[in-house]
PLY file of the C-alpha trace (Angstrom):
ply
format ascii 1.0
element vertex 489
property float x
property float y
property float z
element edge 488
property int vertex1
property int vertex2
end_header
0.01 0.01 0.00
1.36 3.40 -0.92
1.94 6.12 1.79
-0.91 8.18 0.29
-3.34 5.24 0.50
-2.29 4.43 4.03
-2.83 8.04 5.04
-6.30 7.94 3.46
-7.24 4.80 5.41
-6.13 6.29 8.74
-8.06 9.44 7.98
-11.22 7.46 7.29
-10.77 5.47 10.50
-10.40 8.62 12.52
-13.49 10.16 10.90
-15.47 7.00 11.55
-14.37 6.87 15.19
-15.26 10.55 15.63
-18.75 9.90 14.15
-19.26 6.90 16.50
-18.25 8.94 19.56
-20.60 11.77 18.40
-23.45 9.30 17.93
-22.95 7.76 21.40
-22.80 11.25 22.96
-25.99 12.22 21.19
-27.93 9.18 22.47
-26.53 8.84 26.07
-28.06 10.99 28.78
-27.47 11.79 32.43
-29.56 9.23 34.26
-29.54 11.22 37.53
-31.08 14.25 35.84
-33.57 12.18 33.90
-34.76 10.29 37.00
-34.88 13.46 39.13
-37.16 15.16 36.59
-39.41 12.13 36.38
-39.55 11.72 40.14
-40.57 15.36 40.42
-43.22 15.07 37.76
-44.74 11.88 39.14
-44.45 12.73 42.79
-42.16 9.79 43.51
-39.85 11.69 45.82
-42.44 12.21 48.52
-44.27 8.95 47.92
-43.69 6.31 50.58
-46.79 4.10 50.26
-49.64 3.81 47.82
-52.93 1.96 47.53
-54.86 1.57 44.25
-57.99 -0.32 43.26
-58.52 -1.67 39.78
-60.74 -4.02 37.83
-60.69 -5.64 34.40
-59.23 -8.73 32.85
-56.43 -11.05 33.91
-54.83 -14.23 32.70
-53.46 -17.06 34.85
-49.74 -17.18 34.13
-48.35 -20.68 33.63
-51.71 -22.49 33.45
-52.57 -22.92 29.75
-54.84 -25.69 28.48
-52.37 -26.53 25.76
-48.59 -26.48 26.33
-47.04 -23.28 25.00
-50.47 -21.68 24.57
-51.87 -18.43 25.95
-52.68 -18.16 29.64
-56.40 -18.74 30.47
-58.49 -15.64 30.94
-60.03 -14.56 34.27
-62.29 -11.71 35.23
-60.71 -9.42 37.84
-63.69 -8.11 39.78
-61.41 -6.23 42.19
-57.64 -5.85 42.59
-56.41 -3.85 45.54
-52.65 -3.31 45.76
-51.09 -1.73 48.81
-47.47 -0.78 48.12
-44.91 0.07 50.84
-41.84 1.31 49.04
-39.85 2.15 52.18
-40.59 -1.29 53.71
-40.16 -3.20 50.36
-43.57 -4.79 50.95
-46.79 -5.28 49.09
-50.26 -6.70 49.75
-52.52 -7.77 46.85
-56.14 -8.57 47.39
-57.85 -10.01 44.28
-61.44 -11.15 43.76
-61.66 -13.08 40.51
-63.59 -15.68 38.55
-62.98 -17.81 35.49
-63.67 -16.24 32.16
-63.12 -19.48 30.21
-63.57 -23.11 31.33
-60.32 -24.68 30.05
-56.94 -24.51 31.75
-55.66 -24.49 35.32
-55.33 -22.03 38.12
-57.12 -23.78 40.96
-60.22 -21.57 40.52
-63.76 -22.93 40.73
-65.56 -23.38 37.44
-68.42 -21.21 38.81
-68.42 -18.44 41.41
-65.78 -16.07 42.64
-62.56 -16.58 44.61
-60.49 -14.21 46.74
-56.70 -14.35 46.83
-54.77 -12.39 49.47
-51.05 -12.28 48.72
-48.08 -10.66 50.53
-44.39 -9.89 50.10
-42.22 -8.26 52.73
-38.46 -8.23 52.00
-37.45 -11.81 51.35
-40.59 -13.32 52.82
-43.78 -14.16 50.84
-46.99 -15.68 51.91
-50.72 -16.08 51.15
-53.56 -15.57 53.63
-56.41 -18.11 53.20
-59.09 -17.20 55.74
-57.10 -17.37 59.00
-54.47 -19.74 57.60
-51.02 -18.40 56.60
-49.38 -20.23 53.72
-45.64 -19.33 53.31
-43.96 -19.72 49.98
-40.41 -18.85 49.00
-41.35 -19.48 45.32
-43.42 -16.30 45.26
-40.62 -13.96 46.38
-39.10 -13.36 42.98
-42.31 -12.54 41.16
-43.79 -10.33 43.83
-40.52 -8.39 44.37
-40.46 -7.88 40.60
-44.09 -6.63 40.52
-43.43 -4.19 43.37
-40.48 -2.51 41.71
-41.88 -2.30 38.19
-44.83 -0.16 39.32
-44.39 3.40 37.91
-43.06 4.95 41.09
-41.28 1.73 42.15
-39.31 1.65 38.86
-38.12 5.21 39.42
-37.02 4.42 42.94
-35.30 1.14 41.93
-33.49 2.85 39.06
-32.20 5.59 41.44
-30.64 3.13 43.83
-29.22 0.75 41.25
-26.85 2.89 39.19
-29.09 3.23 36.16
-27.94 4.36 32.75
-30.00 6.50 30.40
-30.20 7.07 26.65
-32.49 8.97 24.33
-35.82 7.25 23.86
-38.73 7.70 21.47
-40.39 11.06 20.83
-38.00 13.06 22.96
-38.24 10.75 25.94
-35.65 8.60 27.76
-34.93 4.91 28.25
-33.44 4.19 31.66
-31.90 0.77 32.30
-30.92 -0.89 35.57
-30.56 -4.22 37.28
-32.04 -5.25 40.62
-29.28 -7.76 41.57
-30.51 -11.31 41.55
-34.12 -10.25 40.94
-34.60 -8.66 37.50
-33.24 -6.24 34.92
-35.39 -3.52 33.40
-35.60 -0.68 30.95
-37.98 2.13 31.90
-39.44 4.25 29.09
-40.00 7.79 30.34
-41.91 10.23 28.16
-40.73 13.73 27.26
-43.04 15.10 29.98
-41.49 12.75 32.64
-44.10 10.01 32.89
-43.26 6.24 33.07
-45.04 4.81 30.07
-43.59 1.28 29.93
-41.28 -1.03 31.85
-39.66 -3.82 29.87
-38.13 -6.32 32.30
-36.57 -9.77 32.50
-37.04 -11.90 35.59
-36.21 -15.52 36.47
-38.98 -18.16 36.28
-38.58 -21.73 37.57
-39.98 -23.12 34.30
-39.11 -20.62 31.57
-35.76 -19.32 32.83
-35.23 -15.65 31.98
-38.73 -14.42 31.23
-39.63 -11.13 29.53
-42.37 -8.92 30.96
-43.71 -5.74 29.37
-45.89 -3.46 31.51
-47.57 -0.48 29.85
-48.92 2.54 31.78
-51.31 5.11 30.19
-54.13 7.56 30.91
-52.31 9.30 33.74
-54.12 11.62 36.11
-53.13 13.64 39.16
-54.26 12.40 42.58
-53.09 13.84 45.90
-49.90 15.33 44.49
-48.78 12.35 42.44
-49.42 11.21 38.88
-50.73 7.68 38.41
-51.95 5.72 35.34
-55.61 5.00 34.75
-54.87 1.86 32.75
-52.30 -0.90 33.34
-51.53 -3.61 30.78
-48.97 -6.38 31.17
-47.61 -9.40 29.20
-45.38 -12.12 30.56
-43.61 -14.77 28.54
-45.16 -13.28 25.36
-48.80 -13.51 26.46
-51.09 -11.03 28.15
-51.55 -11.39 31.90
-53.30 -8.16 32.90
-55.48 -5.38 31.46
-57.16 -3.33 34.19
-58.64 0.13 34.72
-57.64 1.94 37.87
-60.68 3.12 39.79
-59.14 4.61 42.95
-55.70 5.85 44.07
-54.60 6.80 47.64
-50.97 8.02 48.10
-49.18 7.77 51.42
-51.81 5.61 53.21
-51.14 3.61 56.36
-49.66 0.41 55.00
-47.94 -1.42 57.77
-47.55 -5.01 56.51
-46.73 -7.17 59.55
-45.11 -10.50 58.88
-46.94 -13.28 60.72
-44.78 -15.69 62.59
-46.05 -18.59 60.45
-44.67 -16.83 57.35
-41.14 -16.77 58.67
-40.63 -20.52 58.15
-39.95 -20.68 54.43
-38.17 -24.04 54.53
-39.31 -27.14 52.69
-40.61 -30.14 54.65
-40.75 -33.52 52.96
-42.60 -36.33 54.70
-42.13 -39.83 53.25
-45.04 -42.32 53.56
-44.50 -45.87 52.28
-47.38 -46.62 49.93
-46.11 -50.10 48.97
-42.84 -51.99 48.77
-40.51 -49.74 46.78
-43.07 -46.92 46.48
-43.00 -43.78 48.66
-45.48 -40.89 48.77
-43.50 -37.69 49.31
-45.71 -35.13 50.95
-45.33 -32.42 53.61
-46.21 -29.36 51.45
-48.82 -28.16 49.01
-47.57 -30.48 46.23
-46.66 -34.14 46.45
-44.27 -36.37 44.56
-43.95 -40.18 44.34
-40.75 -42.19 44.33
-40.64 -45.61 42.63
-37.71 -47.96 43.01
-36.50 -50.06 40.11
-33.79 -52.72 39.95
-30.89 -50.35 39.33
-32.40 -46.83 39.33
-35.25 -44.65 40.57
-38.24 -43.04 38.95
-39.59 -39.82 40.40
-43.11 -38.72 39.61
-43.40 -34.91 39.71
-40.86 -32.23 40.50
-43.05 -29.30 41.56
-42.78 -25.57 42.34
-39.08 -24.84 41.94
-35.49 -25.64 43.00
-36.17 -25.43 46.75
-39.06 -27.91 46.83
-37.75 -30.29 44.17
-34.25 -30.42 45.56
-35.67 -31.23 48.97
-37.66 -34.08 47.37
-34.57 -35.36 45.54
-32.55 -35.29 48.71
-35.27 -37.30 50.49
-35.21 -39.79 47.66
-31.47 -40.33 48.01
-31.90 -40.94 51.75
-34.68 -43.47 51.17
-32.79 -45.39 48.48
-29.10 -44.53 48.64
-26.87 -45.48 45.73
-29.46 -45.56 42.95
-29.69 -42.65 40.51
-32.94 -40.91 39.61
-32.96 -41.89 35.95
-36.45 -40.62 34.99
-38.63 -37.81 36.26
-42.27 -38.05 35.08
-44.08 -34.74 34.76
-47.93 -35.00 35.09
-48.54 -31.85 33.01
-47.01 -28.54 32.09
-48.75 -26.20 34.50
-46.02 -24.22 36.21
-46.70 -25.25 39.79
-46.29 -28.91 38.72
-43.35 -28.30 36.38
-41.34 -25.75 38.40
-38.85 -28.39 39.42
-38.31 -29.89 35.98
-35.13 -27.84 35.58
-34.06 -29.15 39.04
-34.56 -32.78 37.92
-32.65 -32.08 34.66
-29.75 -30.68 36.73
-29.76 -33.99 38.59
-29.29 -35.81 35.27
-32.81 -37.30 35.10
-34.49 -37.76 31.71
-37.70 -35.61 31.77
-40.72 -37.69 30.70
-43.65 -35.66 29.45
-46.77 -36.20 27.33
-45.79 -35.97 23.66
-47.68 -32.72 23.03
-45.59 -31.00 25.65
-42.15 -31.90 24.15
-41.64 -28.75 22.03
-42.59 -26.52 24.94
-40.25 -28.19 27.40
-37.37 -28.36 25.00
-37.60 -24.61 24.43
-38.06 -23.81 28.13
-35.20 -26.00 29.25
-32.84 -24.58 26.64
-33.62 -21.02 27.74
-30.93 -19.62 30.03
-31.46 -18.39 33.52
-28.83 -15.65 33.87
-30.63 -13.13 36.15
-30.63 -15.59 39.05
-28.92 -18.84 37.89
-30.82 -21.89 39.04
-29.46 -25.44 39.58
-29.71 -26.32 35.94
-27.74 -23.22 34.91
-25.13 -24.01 37.53
-24.90 -27.70 36.54
-24.03 -26.98 32.89
-26.11 -30.02 31.88
-28.27 -30.22 28.79
-31.75 -31.47 29.53
-32.99 -34.71 27.90
-36.77 -34.83 27.21
-38.71 -38.01 26.40
-42.23 -37.67 24.98
-44.82 -40.39 25.43
-48.13 -40.77 23.63
-51.33 -42.44 24.79
-49.58 -45.27 26.64
-46.00 -46.08 27.61
-44.29 -48.67 29.80
-41.46 -47.21 31.79
-40.70 -49.68 34.55
-38.63 -52.81 34.51
-39.55 -56.35 35.45
-39.00 -55.67 39.12
-41.82 -53.12 39.24
-43.85 -52.32 36.03
-44.88 -48.72 35.51
-47.60 -47.65 33.05
-48.02 -44.10 31.82
-51.41 -43.23 30.40
-52.70 -40.03 28.81
-55.71 -38.59 30.58
-58.02 -37.29 27.85
-61.16 -35.12 27.49
-60.84 -33.15 30.75
-60.99 -29.35 31.10
-57.72 -28.93 32.99
-55.02 -29.85 30.42
-54.87 -31.54 27.06
-51.38 -33.05 27.73
-52.07 -34.86 30.98
-50.19 -37.95 32.12
-51.17 -40.26 34.93
-49.05 -43.12 36.31
-50.39 -46.61 37.13
-48.56 -49.31 39.07
-50.37 -52.53 38.09
-48.93 -54.80 40.74
-49.69 -52.36 43.54
-52.92 -51.09 41.92
-51.89 -47.52 42.65
-52.86 -44.58 40.51
-50.77 -41.33 40.62
-52.47 -38.23 39.24
-52.45 -34.49 39.61
-55.35 -31.99 39.69
-57.98 -34.26 38.20
-58.91 -35.22 41.72
-57.79 -33.56 44.98
-59.43 -35.29 47.92
-61.35 -33.19 50.36
-61.09 -33.44 54.13
-61.98 -36.88 55.55
-65.73 -37.26 55.80
-66.49 -34.12 53.81
-69.71 -34.06 51.76
-69.37 -34.44 47.96
-70.05 -31.33 45.87
-73.63 -30.70 44.88
-72.63 -30.63 41.28
-69.85 -33.10 40.35
-66.56 -31.49 39.40
-65.84 -31.88 35.68
-62.23 -32.94 36.36
-63.42 -35.66 38.75
-65.90 -36.92 36.17
-63.15 -36.98 33.55
-60.81 -39.01 35.78
-63.54 -41.62 36.39
-64.20 -41.83 32.67
-60.49 -42.38 31.95
-60.09 -45.06 34.57
-63.06 -46.91 33.11
-61.93 -46.34 29.52
-58.57 -47.89 30.31
-60.09 -50.61 32.57
-57.56 -49.91 35.32
-58.30 -51.94 38.52
-57.28 -49.11 40.85
-57.43 -49.64 44.63
-55.87 -46.42 45.94
-55.17 -42.97 44.48
-51.91 -41.15 45.22
-52.87 -37.54 44.42
-50.23 -34.91 43.81
-52.24 -32.64 46.11
-53.73 -33.99 49.32
-53.75 -37.41 50.98
-53.73 -41.01 49.80
-57.31 -42.22 49.43
-59.15 -45.36 48.29
-60.73 -45.25 44.86
-64.12 -45.13 46.53
-63.56 -41.47 47.57
-63.30 -40.42 43.91
-66.57 -42.22 43.09
-68.26 -40.65 46.13
-67.14 -37.20 44.90
-68.95 -37.84 41.55
-72.05 -39.30 43.20
-71.53 -42.89 42.12
-70.81 -46.19 43.91
-67.32 -47.55 43.43
-67.09 -50.65 41.20
-66.46 -53.95 42.90
-62.84 -55.11 42.59
0 1
1 2
2 3
3 4
4 5
5 6
6 7
7 8
8 9
9 10
10 11
11 12
12 13
13 14
14 15
15 16
16 17
17 18
18 19
19 20
20 21
21 22
22 23
23 24
24 25
25 26
26 27
27 28
28 29
29 30
30 31
31 32
32 33
33 34
34 35
35 36
36 37
37 38
38 39
39 40
40 41
41 42
42 43
43 44
44 45
45 46
46 47
47 48
48 49
49 50
50 51
51 52
52 53
53 54
54 55
55 56
56 57
57 58
58 59
59 60
60 61
61 62
62 63
63 64
64 65
65 66
66 67
67 68
68 69
69 70
70 71
71 72
72 73
73 74
74 75
75 76
76 77
77 78
78 79
79 80
80 81
81 82
82 83
83 84
84 85
85 86
86 87
87 88
88 89
89 90
90 91
91 92
92 93
93 94
94 95
95 96
96 97
97 98
98 99
99 100
100 101
101 102
102 103
103 104
104 105
105 106
106 107
107 108
108 109
109 110
110 111
111 112
112 113
113 114
114 115
115 116
116 117
117 118
118 119
119 120
120 121
121 122
122 123
123 124
124 125
125 126
126 127
127 128
128 129
129 130
130 131
131 132
132 133
133 134
134 135
135 136
136 137
137 138
138 139
139 140
140 141
141 142
142 143
143 144
144 145
145 146
146 147
147 148
148 149
149 150
150 151
151 152
152 153
153 154
154 155
155 156
156 157
157 158
158 159
159 160
160 161
161 162
162 163
163 164
164 165
165 166
166 167
167 168
168 169
169 170
170 171
171 172
172 173
173 174
174 175
175 176
176 177
177 178
178 179
179 180
180 181
181 182
182 183
183 184
184 185
185 186
186 187
187 188
188 189
189 190
190 191
191 192
192 193
193 194
194 195
195 196
196 197
197 198
198 199
199 200
200 201
201 202
202 203
203 204
204 205
205 206
206 207
207 208
208 209
209 210
210 211
211 212
212 213
213 214
214 215
215 216
216 217
217 218
218 219
219 220
220 221
221 222
222 223
223 224
224 225
225 226
226 227
227 228
228 229
229 230
230 231
231 232
232 233
233 234
234 235
235 236
236 237
237 238
238 239
239 240
240 241
241 242
242 243
243 244
244 245
245 246
246 247
247 248
248 249
249 250
250 251
251 252
252 253
253 254
254 255
255 256
256 257
257 258
258 259
259 260
260 261
261 262
262 263
263 264
264 265
265 266
266 267
267 268
268 269
269 270
270 271
271 272
272 273
273 274
274 275
275 276
276 277
277 278
278 279
279 280
280 281
281 282
282 283
283 284
284 285
285 286
286 287
287 288
288 289
289 290
290 291
291 292
292 293
293 294
294 295
295 296
296 297
297 298
298 299
299 300
300 301
301 302
302 303
303 304
304 305
305 306
306 307
307 308
308 309
309 310
310 311
311 312
312 313
313 314
314 315
315 316
316 317
317 318
318 319
319 320
320 321
321 322
322 323
323 324
324 325
325 326
326 327
327 328
328 329
329 330
330 331
331 332
332 333
333 334
334 335
335 336
336 337
337 338
338 339
339 340
340 341
341 342
342 343
343 344
344 345
345 346
346 347
347 348
348 349
349 350
350 351
351 352
352 353
353 354
354 355
355 356
356 357
357 358
358 359
359 360
360 361
361 362
362 363
363 364
364 365
365 366
366 367
367 368
368 369
369 370
370 371
371 372
372 373
373 374
374 375
375 376
376 377
377 378
378 379
379 380
380 381
381 382
382 383
383 384
384 385
385 386
386 387
387 388
388 389
389 390
390 391
391 392
392 393
393 394
394 395
395 396
396 397
397 398
398 399
399 400
400 401
401 402
402 403
403 404
404 405
405 406
406 407
407 408
408 409
409 410
410 411
411 412
412 413
413 414
414 415
415 416
416 417
417 418
418 419
419 420
420 421
421 422
422 423
423 424
424 425
425 426
426 427
427 428
428 429
429 430
430 431
431 432
432 433
433 434
434 435
435 436
436 437
437 438
438 439
439 440
440 441
441 442
442 443
443 444
444 445
445 446
446 447
447 448
448 449
449 450
450 451
451 452
452 453
453 454
454 455
455 456
456 457
457 458
458 459
459 460
460 461
461 462
462 463
463 464
464 465
465 466
466 467
467 468
468 469
469 470
470 471
471 472
472 473
473 474
474 475
475 476
476 477
477 478
478 479
479 480
480 481
481 482
482 483
483 484
484 485
485 486
486 487
487 488
């Protein structure tokens, strides 16, 4: 290359570098100034607590009828959120009902249900009448929801070293990370209002999960600005679209942590159901361990790492020296599949109904970088096995049959497990036994009716049911629940 050509190349590189520096300078902004202006406009500086009331439409995250489908719709008759920013606490009182019959969620097919949910620091719990139900699995989502509210996002950005750049229509995009909880970009309009929060938070099933929350129709109330409409998507599907009816800034919002909510540990109680078969209970969700000649089969890894690892640890104590080679998932609803990643980290092959395979393969391949879980830390690649209408999994020492449960309203990719020698049926959500001696429902539950129909279709001589919620019961309790006498065995 000639000296003249070399000089020309250097000049072009310098011009390009100068242009790049100028472009960066023109898009970057002073985040402190941007946030200060927005806080002043929205009244965030003087806001310590806030209560708002809304109503509209919701969708039950993680409970689709078909794997990978949209979340089932619910009607939100009332949603009352009390936010304590100084105390990092929130209470959410929701009255809801089903808006469509298919899918999960644990809601009755008719009538309304009230959910009362709390977060305070690193403790989360639900209040059901006078009962307190602690749950560490709720901490991540509720912390996320608290700090992506319009004023919460401003406060979180201020304390987390946010960066800012020019946004759309003269506004600003402010980005920050709440360590170990979520990362977010806050869209602030030219007049200082939070219009959208795009965030990524960890989910036990999906890994890093995108959430987009949109705020519009702002109005001034008591010295603050608050949106009149809130819309939210999670994992690519809508979860909320509500109209705000009432706003009260700086209300009394002391959220006292009950003593029962302080015990967030997992308790696993093993009950021997038959030789080589253990019912692993002690929490809201059960699992079943089945011993084979040279390995173990675990049915259900629920909720998340904490619960499922406790179950796996209990399995190793019961049968030391044998690996968990297979983990059978009953269906893809997130409370029942929250420990699938945990089982994959253990090296177990994940057994699912065939229609669920594409969903689980995508979910298990998705990284969990915000708060690495056991699968992310293990470095393993998950192995998924799909089964159709019927599959034999066990060996000669203890046969195991997997059957698809069809034509029910809860899920269209349901598996139940039958042990023919022991005459034990393992199933989730199609039948959850009531308290001993409780009266059957006046109108038979459609899920119960479906389970009876499937047992009879497959001609399974069941003696006892091992439900993945509740207690072991004889088959007769299922038939009593549907108002029929149990067949003679």
